[in-house]
PASEBA-1860 file (N, C-alpha, C; in nm, 3 decimals):
! residues 132
1> XXXXXXXX> -3.827/-0.803/-1.478/-3.893/-0.903/-1.398/-3.970/-0.994/-1.493 ~ -3.959/-1.122/-1.470/-4.026/-1.224/-1.550/-4.127/-1.296/-1.461 ~ -4.248/-1.319/-1.513/-4.353/-1.386/-1.436/-4.393/-1.513/-1.510 ~ -4.397/-1.622/-1.438/-4.441/-1.749/-1.495/-4.568/-1.791/-1.422 ~ -4.671/-1.825/-1.499/-4.799/-1.867/-1.441/-4.807/-2.018/-1.445 ~ -4.841/-2.077/-1.332/-4.856/-2.222/-1.323/-4.991/-2.250/-1.260 ~ -5.068/-2.334/-1.329/-5.200/-2.369/-1.279/-5.190/-2.506/-1.210 ~ -5.231/-2.509/-1.083/-5.232/-2.633/-1.005/-5.373/-2.650/-0.950
9> XXXXXXXX> -5.446/-2.746/-1.008/-5.585/-2.767/-0.967/-5.668/-2.650/-1.017 ~ -5.741/-2.589/-0.924/-5.821/-2.473/-0.963/-5.756/-2.341/-0.921 ~ -5.630/-2.347/-0.878/-5.557/-2.228/-0.835/-5.447/-2.197/-0.937 ~ -5.416/-2.069/-0.949/-5.310/-2.024/-1.038/-5.204/-1.954/-0.954 ~ -5.079/-2.000/-0.967/-4.967/-1.943/-0.894/-4.881/-1.861/-0.989 ~ -4.832/-1.749/-0.941/-4.743/-1.664/-1.018/-4.603/-1.676/-0.957 ~ -4.506/-1.718/-1.038/-4.367/-1.729/-0.996/-4.290/-1.612/-1.055 ~ -4.221/-1.537/-0.970/-4.147/-1.418/-1.013/-3.998/-1.449/-1.020
17> XXXXXXXX> -3.938/-1.406/-1.132/-3.794/-1.422/-1.153/-3.739/-1.287/-1.199 ~ -3.615/-1.263/-1.163/-3.549/-1.145/-1.217/-3.423/-1.191/-1.291 ~ -3.387/-1.119/-1.393/-3.271/-1.154/-1.473/-3.149/-1.079/-1.420 ~ -3.037/-1.155/-1.414/-2.914/-1.093/-1.366/-2.797/-1.149/-1.446 ~ -2.709/-1.061/-1.490/-2.593/-1.104/-1.567/-2.482/-1.146/-1.470 ~ -2.437/-1.270/-1.489/-2.325/-1.322/-1.411/-2.219/-1.364/-1.513 ~ -2.114/-1.287/-1.521/-2.010/-1.315/-1.620/-2.064/-1.291/-1.760 ~ -2.049/-1.394/-1.846/-2.099/-1.383/-1.983/-2.242/-1.433/-1.997
25> XXXXXXXX> -2.303/-1.485/-1.893/-2.436/-1.547/-1.901/-2.539/-1.465/-1.823 ~ -2.665/-1.477/-1.868/-2.778/-1.415/-1.798/-2.850/-1.525/-1.722 ~ -2.866/-1.507/-1.592/-2.930/-1.607/-1.507/-3.064/-1.551/-1.459 ~ -3.163/-1.642/-1.447/-3.291/-1.607/-1.387/-3.287/-1.645/-1.241 ~ -3.308/-1.548/-1.156/-3.302/-1.571/-1.012/-3.444/-1.568/-0.958 ~ -3.481/-1.673/-0.886/-3.615/-1.687/-0.829/-3.633/-1.584/-0.719 ~ -3.748/-1.510/-0.726/-3.777/-1.407/-0.627/-3.884/-1.455/-0.530 ~ -3.992/-1.517/-0.583/-4.098/-1.565/-0.496/-4.221/-1.602/-0.576
33> XXXXXXXX> -4.324/-1.652/-0.505/-4.448/-1.688/-0.573/-4.566/-1.628/-0.498 ~ -4.675/-1.612/-0.574/-4.797/-1.554/-0.519/-4.915/-1.630/-0.577 ~ -5.018/-1.650/-0.496/-5.142/-1.712/-0.544/-5.225/-1.604/-0.611 ~ -5.264/-1.627/-0.737/-5.342/-1.529/-0.812/-5.487/-1.534/-0.767 ~ -5.544/-1.419/-0.744/-5.684/-1.412/-0.703/-5.772/-1.422/-0.827 ~ -5.880/-1.500/-0.819/-5.969/-1.511/-0.936/-6.041/-1.380/-0.962 ~ -6.070/-1.355/-1.088/-6.141/-1.233/-1.125/-6.289/-1.256/-1.103 ~ -6.350/-1.165/-1.027/-6.491/-1.179/-0.992/-6.574/-1.069/-1.054
41> XXXXXXXX> -6.524/-1.002/-1.155/-6.597/-0.888/-1.211/-6.729/-0.930/-1.270 ~ -6.732/-1.042/-1.340/-6.857/-1.086/-1.401/-6.958/-1.123/-1.294 ~ -6.913/-1.192/-1.193/-7.002/-1.233/-1.085/-7.055/-1.111/-1.011 ~ -6.967/-1.016/-0.983/-7.008/-0.897/-0.909/-7.109/-0.816/-0.990 ~ -7.084/-0.799/-1.121/-7.177/-0.723/-1.204/-7.313/-0.790/-1.206 ~ -7.315/-0.924/-1.215/-7.442/-0.995/-1.218/-7.515/-0.980/-1.084 ~ -7.440/-0.990/-0.973/-7.501/-0.974/-0.842/-7.559/-0.833/-0.825 ~ -7.487/-0.733/-0.875/-7.535/-0.596/-0.864/-7.664/-0.579/-0.946
49> XXXXXXXX> -7.667/-0.637/-1.066/-7.786/-0.627/-1.149/-7.904/-0.698/-1.082 ~ -7.878/-0.816/-1.022/-7.985/-0.887/-0.953/-8.038/-0.805/-0.835 ~ -7.948/-0.743/-0.759/-7.990/-0.661/-0.646/-8.072/-0.541/-0.691 ~ -8.031/-0.481/-0.805/-8.106/-0.367/-0.856/-8.246/-0.409/-0.899 ~ -8.259/-0.529/-0.959/-8.390/-0.578/-0.998/-8.477/-0.601/-0.876 ~ -8.418/-0.658/-0.770/-8.493/-0.684/-0.647/-8.539/-0.553/-0.585 ~ -8.450/-0.454/-0.581/-8.485/-0.325/-0.525/-8.596/-0.260/-0.606 ~ -8.585/-0.269/-0.739/-8.687/-0.211/-0.826/-8.820/-0.281/-0.805
57> XXXXXXXX> -8.819/-0.414/-0.792/-8.942/-0.489/-0.771/-9.005/-0.455/-0.636 ~ -8.925/-0.443/-0.531/-8.980/-0.411/-0.400/-9.037/-0.270/-0.398 ~ -8.972/-0.177/-0.469/-9.028/-0.041/-0.477/-9.162/-0.042/-0.549 ~ -9.173/-0.120/-0.656/-9.298/-0.129/-0.731/-9.408/-0.189/-0.643 ~ -9.374/-0.295/-0.571/-9.473/-0.359/-0.483/-9.516/-0.262/-0.374 ~ -9.421/-0.191/-0.315/-9.456/-0.095/-0.210/-9.545/0.017/-0.265 ~ -9.514/0.063/-0.386/-9.598/0.166/-0.448/-9.738/0.115/-0.477 ~ -9.749/-0.010/-0.522/-9.882/-0.067/-0.548/-9.963/-0.082/-0.420
65> XXXXXXXX> -9.898/-0.125/-0.314/-9.967/-0.139/-0.185/-10.014/-0.002/-0.136 ~ -9.926/0.098/-0.148/-9.964/0.233/-0.105/-10.078/0.287/-0.190 ~ -10.075/0.260/-0.320/-10.183/0.304/-0.409/-10.315/0.240/-0.369 ~ -10.311/0.111/-0.337/-10.432/0.040/-0.296/-10.487/0.098/-0.165 ~ -10.400/0.126/-0.071/-10.445/0.186/0.056/-10.507/0.324/0.033 ~ -10.445/0.402/-0.056/-10.501/0.534/-0.086/-10.634/0.523/-0.159 ~ -10.647/0.423/-0.244/-10.773/0.402/-0.315/-10.885/0.370/-0.215 ~ -10.854/0.287/-0.118/-10.952/0.256/-0.013/-10.989/0.382/0.064
73> XXXXXXXX> -10.888/0.462/0.097/-10.910/0.584/0.174/-10.992/0.687/0.095 ~ -10.963/0.702/-0.033/-11.038/0.800/-0.112/-11.184/0.758/-0.130 ~ -11.207/0.628/-0.143/-11.346/0.581/-0.152/-11.421/0.607/-0.022 ~ -11.353/0.589/0.089/-11.415/0.615/0.219/-11.447/0.764/0.234 ~ -11.353/0.850/0.191/-11.374/0.994/0.203/-11.483/1.043/0.108 ~ -11.494/0.983/-0.007/-11.600/1.023/-0.101/-11.737/0.988/-0.046 ~ -11.748/0.871/0.019/-11.877/0.835/0.079/-11.912/0.928/0.195 ~ -11.810/0.981/0.262/-11.833/1.079/0.369/-11.850/1.221/0.315
81> XXXXXXXX> -11.833/1.237/0.183/-11.847/1.365/0.114/-11.747/1.469/0.163 ~ -11.624/1.422/0.188/-11.513/1.509/0.231/-11.427/1.539/0.108 ~ -11.461/1.647/0.040/-11.398/1.680/-0.088/-11.253/1.721/-0.073 ~ -11.222/1.805/0.025/-11.086/1.858/0.040/-10.985/1.745/0.064 ~ -11.012/1.659/0.158/-10.920/1.548/0.187/-10.915/1.448/0.071 ~ -11.028/1.430/0.003/-11.031/1.339/-0.112/-10.940/1.389/-0.223 ~ -10.938/1.519/-0.245/-10.851/1.575/-0.348/-10.704/1.558/-0.310 ~ -10.671/1.576/-0.183/-10.532/1.554/-0.138/-10.490/1.408/-0.160
89> XXXXXXXX> -10.578/1.316/-0.127/-10.548/1.174/-0.147/-10.533/1.145/-0.296 ~ -10.618/1.207/-0.379/-10.609/1.186/-0.523/-10.473/1.234/-0.577 ~ -10.425/1.346/-0.527/-10.294/1.395/-0.570/-10.183/1.298/-0.532 ~ -10.191/1.239/-0.413/-10.092/1.138/-0.373/-10.099/1.016/-0.465 ~ -10.221/0.975/-0.499/-10.238/0.861/-0.589/-10.178/0.890/-0.726 ~ -10.195/1.012/-0.772/-10.140/1.052/-0.902/-9.987/1.050/-0.899 ~ -9.927/1.093/-0.789/-9.781/1.087/-0.775/-9.732/0.942/-0.779 ~ -9.799/0.855/-0.708/-9.760/0.714/-0.706/-9.777/0.652/-0.845
97> XXXXXXXX> -9.884/0.689/-0.913/-9.907/0.637/-1.048/-9.793/0.676/-1.142 ~ -9.744/0.798/-1.127/-9.635/0.843/-1.214/-9.504/0.770/-1.183 ~ -9.487/0.721/-1.060/-9.365/0.648/-1.022/-9.366/0.502/-1.067 ~ -9.484/0.447/-1.092/-9.495/0.305/-1.124/-9.430/0.273/-1.258 ~ -9.357/0.161/-1.259/-9.293/0.112/-1.381/-9.349/-0.028/-1.408 ~ -9.461/-0.031/-1.479/-9.529/-0.157/-1.506/-9.551/-0.173/-1.656 ~ -9.602/-0.290/-1.693/-9.639/-0.312/-1.832/-9.763/-0.229/-1.862 ~ -9.787/-0.206/-1.990/-9.895/-0.115/-2.029/-10.032/-0.165/-1.985
105> XXXXXXXX> -10.053/-0.297/-1.989/-10.184/-0.351/-1.949/-10.211/-0.325/-1.802 ~ -10.111/-0.349/-1.718/-10.128/-0.328/-1.574/-10.143/-0.179/-1.542 ~ -10.065/-0.098/-1.610/-10.073/0.046/-1.585/-10.208/0.101/-1.631 ~ -10.264/0.041/-1.735/-10.396/0.084/-1.783/-10.505/0.051/-1.680 ~ -10.495/-0.065/-1.615/-10.592/-0.101/-1.512/-10.587/-0.002/-1.396 ~ -10.466/0.035/-1.356/-10.451/0.130/-1.247/-10.502/0.267/-1.289 ~ -10.477/0.304/-1.415/-10.528/0.432/-1.465/-10.680/0.434/-1.463 ~ -10.743/0.322/-1.495/-10.890/0.317/-1.492/-10.943/0.340/-1.350
113> XXXXXXXX> -10.875/0.284/-1.250/-10.916/0.308/-1.111/-10.897/0.455/-1.075 ~ -10.786/0.511/-1.120/-10.757/0.652/-1.094/-10.860/0.741/-1.162 ~ -10.897/0.706/-1.284/-10.994/0.783/-1.360/-11.133/0.776/-1.296 ~ -11.171/0.657/-1.248/-11.302/0.646/-1.183/-11.306/0.728/-1.054 ~ -11.195/0.733/-0.981/-11.190/0.817/-0.860/-11.203/0.964/-0.898 ~ -11.139/1.002/-1.007/-11.150/1.141/-1.054/-11.294/1.175/-1.089 ~ -11.360/1.085/-1.160/-11.499/1.111/-1.197/-11.588/1.122/-1.075 ~ -11.564/1.040/-0.974/-11.641/1.050/-0.850/-11.615/1.182/-0.779
121> XXXXXXXX> -11.489/1.230/-0.785/-11.457/1.360/-0.725/-11.528/1.473/-0.799 ~ -11.536/1.464/-0.930/-11.606/1.566/-1.008/-11.754/1.566/-0.971 ~ -11.814/1.447/-0.959/-11.955/1.438/-0.921/-11.978/1.496/-0.781 ~ -11.886/1.465/-0.689/-11.898/1.518/-0.553/-11.884/1.670/-0.553 ~ -11.795/1.722/-0.636/-11.779/1.867/-0.646/-11.903/1.933/-0.701 ~ -11.968/1.870/-0.798/-12.091/1.926/-0.855/-12.203/1.923/-0.753 ~ -12.206/1.819/-0.668/-12.307/1.813/-0.562/-12.289/1.930/-0.466 ~ -12.166/1.967/-0.440/-12.137/2.075/-0.347/-12.124/2.210/-0.417
129> XXXX> -12.167/2.216/-0.544/-12.166/2.339/-0.625/-12.026/2.398/-0.640 ~ -11.929/2.310/-0.667/-11.792/2.353/-0.692/-11.756/2.311/-0.833 ~ -11.706/2.405/-0.913/-11.667/2.376/-1.051/-11.517/2.351/-1.058 ~ -11.478/2.251/-1.137/-11.335/2.221/-1.154/-11.281/2.290/-1.275
END
């Protein structure tokens, strides 16, 4: 089978021929044509990478929002002197902190907030005569 590619405009057509011996000569007999589909592998890979970046960014934003809500909640619980629930909230904050994928400067700011909450929990535990 012989294939001839012909480009017409922005489309590429494939013409198929088969060889057949007739007497002493070999003749090419036309079989048919097909429109070639463009290769989209590069476009698809780029779209997949863009979608993965968007998903990663939305997960980071959701984690930051959840961390902020937990920070508000732990501060409220510390003012109410509820140590048990404050420790549970702190553990959730620590899990979220470990999931975050940020630059070092931003992660350091979040760590400072986490560290200050820890120090407040230690102070609250000492007030209630509990050693960590």
